[in-house]
N, C-alpha and C positions, 0 to 999 in steps of 0.2 A: 515452574510453568511459565513459558514466555507470554508476554502480553502484546496486544495489538489494537489498533483502530483501523477501521475500514471507511473508505470514502468512495461512494458510487452514487450517481443520481438515479439509478434504477433501484428503487427501494426494495422490491422483491428479490432482486439479485443480491443486493447487499446483505439482506437478512439470510438468504440461503448460504452465501459465502461465509457469513459469521457462524452459522450453525456447523458448517463443514470444518472450519478452522477449530472451533470449540471441540468437536469430536476428535480432532487430531492433537488435542492438548494445548491449544492456544487460548488464553483467556482474553476475551474481547472487552475492552474498556468502553467502546462506543462506536456508533456509526454516524458518519457525516454524509451530507448529500451534495456538497459543493466544496471547492477548494478552500474557501474562506472558513467554512465550518470545520474543515479538517485541521486547519492551522490552529483555530481556537481550541479544538478538542485535544490536539497535541500539546498545547501549552498547559492545559489542565491535567492531563493524564500521564504525560511522558512515557509512552509505551515502548516496548522493545522493538516493535515493527509498526510500519505504516503501510497499508495497502491502498494504493490510489488508482482510481480510474483516470484516464487522460481526458476523454471527451465528455465534458459536462458544460452546461450553459453557465454563463457569467464567469465564475472562477473555476478554471479547469485544473487538472492534475499538475500541470507544469507550474502554475501559480503556487499551488500548495507545496510542491517539491522545493521550489526556490525559497519560499518563506520559511519552511521548516528547517532547511539547511542553514538559513541565517540564524535561527535559534540554536541549532545543534548540528554542527558540521558532520558529526559522527552518526546522525540519525539513520537507521536502517529503513530505507524507503524502497518499496517494491511496487513498480508500476504494473497494473493489470489492465490491459487494453484490448479492445476488439479490433483496433487498427493495425493491419499488417504493414502499412507504410511507415510506421514509426520504429521498426525493428532496430534495436541497439541504439536508438536515439537518446533515450533517457539516462543511460549510464554516463553519457557525456556531461550531464547536469548533476551527477552525483547519486543517481539511483543505484541501489545495490544490485538490482536485477529487474528484468522486464519479462512479463508473461502475457501471452495472447489468450483471450477468452475463447472458448471455455478452458478453464484451468483444471489440471489434475492435482488436487490439493496435496496429497501425500508426496508425490514426486516433486512438486514445487518446494515443499518444506524440507525435504531431504537435500535438494540442490542449494537452498538458502543456507542450511547448516554447513555445507561444504564451503560455500563462499565465505562465511564468517570465519571458519577455521583457517582458510587460506590468507585472509587479511589479518 
């Protein structure tokens, strides 16, 4: 069973996303609510996947993406954002993929599996 952490400043959304991923066979090691918390949680848990929101106050998803990639260049980071202006932006910084909210969990997980096989 793959593992993951989730980082989103919307606590209700993060909890719902966690439950959906869990239903689809992903074990959730924890939820963070800003980029700094996500980096700390990544260091402690070393999950298979990191799901990051971009738009968060103080430490955003790009902060977390960069810091986690410094820890592990091979970290599988998936950006999940409501912003359509950032399309394809985060893959330039090392994100495995980017999805716009609302996300269809099953489809997203299938696509991520394909990306991992290709790489």
